[in-house]
N, C-alpha and C positions, 0 to 999 in steps of 0.2 A: 530523665528520658532524653535519649540522644536523637538528634535530628538526622534523618536520612534524605539524601538527595533523591529526586524522582528516578534518576538512572539507577541508583543503588536499590531502590524499591523494585524497579523493573527486573533487575538481575537476580533478585531473590525469588522471583516468581518461578513456579514450575512450568514445564513445557506447555501444557494446555492453557494455562492462564496467559502465558506470553503470546500464544496463538490468538487468543481472544483479544488481547490488547492490540496486536497487529491488525486484526480485522476491524476493530473499532476505530483505530486511528486512520486506517485507509478509508473507512466509511466517512469519517470526518473530512478527509482530503478530497474525496470524490466531488463535492460541490465546487471546489476550485477549478477542476477540469470542466465540469458542466457549465459553470458561469463563463468560462473562456470560450468554449465552443459556441455558445449562444451569442456572445458579443463579437466574436471575430471569425465568422464563417469563411472569409476569404483567406485567412491564415491557415486553413486546413487543407490547402492544396500545395503540392511541392513537386519538384522535378528532381529525380535522382541523377547524380553526377556520373554514374557508371554508364548507363545506356540512354539517358536523357528522357526516360518515360515520365509522364505526369501521373501523379497519384493523389487520391483523396484520402484524408485521414479518416479512419473508421471511428466515428465519434462514440459509438456504443461499446467499443472494446474495453475501456477500463471498467465500466459497470458489469459487463459480462465476465471479466477477469475476477472481479471482486466476488461476484456471485459464485463463480467456480471455486475460488479459494475457500470460501465459506463451506462449500459442499465437499471439498477435497477431491474434486474430479472436474475435468475439463468439460463443461456443459455446452459449449458453443464454438468448438474449434479455435479456442482462444490462442493456444500455442502457435498454430500456423498463422493466425491473423496478426500476431505480434512480430513475425519475422521481418517484414519489410519496414515498418515504422521504426523499430529499434535500430536496424541497420542505418536507416536514414538519419536518425538522431545522432548515432555514433559517427557518421560520415559528414555531419553538419549540413546535410541536405534539408533537414527539417529542424526547426527550432521553436521552442516555446519560451515564454517568460519563465524565470526561475521557479516561482511558486507552482506554476502549472506543470513544468517539467518534473519537479520533485513529486508532485501528486501522481503523475503518470508513472514514474519509475517506482514509487513506493508500492503502487498497486501491482505493477508488473512483477516486482520482486516478491511480493506477497504471493502472487499466483505461482511463481516459479518454486517457491519454498513449499507451499501447501498442496500444490497439484503436481508439479514436476519432481518434487523431492530434492531439488537442488540445494546445495549447502550454502545458503544465504545467511550471512551474519544477522542475528536477531536485531542488533542495534542499528544496522543499516536501514531496515524497514522503518523503525521508529524515527530515526533521524530524518529520513526522506519525507515521511508523512507529516511530521511536525514542521518541516521546512516549507510546507505548502501554505503555512500561515505566518503571521507576524512573529518574529523571533521572541518578543516579550510574552507571547502566549504559550511558548513551548513547555516550560516547566509546569505551569498551572494546568495546561491541557493534559499532559502526561499523568500528573498526580490525580486529576479528576477521573481520567479513564481507568487508571489502576484501581482507584477506590470503587468505581462503579462495577468493574469486572470482578473484583475479589469479594464483593457482597453476595454474589450469586455463584453457587457451585457449578462446575462445568457440566453441561448437559450430557446425557447418555453415559455417565461415568458413575460408579458407586461412590457416594460422597464419603463413606467411611474410610476409603483408601487415600483420601487427600487431606493434608493438613491445611492450615489457613493460607498457605502460599501455593496451593495447587499441585503439591508433590504427591 
């Protein structure tokens, strides 16, 4: 029996199983965001460098984005709510510690892929979501997630049309 890396296992999954892995990994990354906003409320205000306006970070945005990604539809004007903070992050007007930023971007990109239909690389979401945790947890976390996801057939899909890899 040959050993497969967690990334090789992931890339063997069909589209629906990859989606479920993305959602699960982002769900696991969300507490990184939640813990940060509870501990550092003062870090959630910033001034944009373009016009000097002060902004407060929308602390509910990642949770709303993840809920929307799971539903496949923007449930709470998430797309518009992301415009300012993503620009601020890219302009260095807003900064988070790396694990928090990875969690934030993983959920944002998951939203873009499954709600906006944007062409986001599958591995980008996986990598960002795993980077919200200690690096030594990445491989076991991905393997565990894949194992949990592949034990259950995708919902609302005829199981006879899928092989064991969700194809």
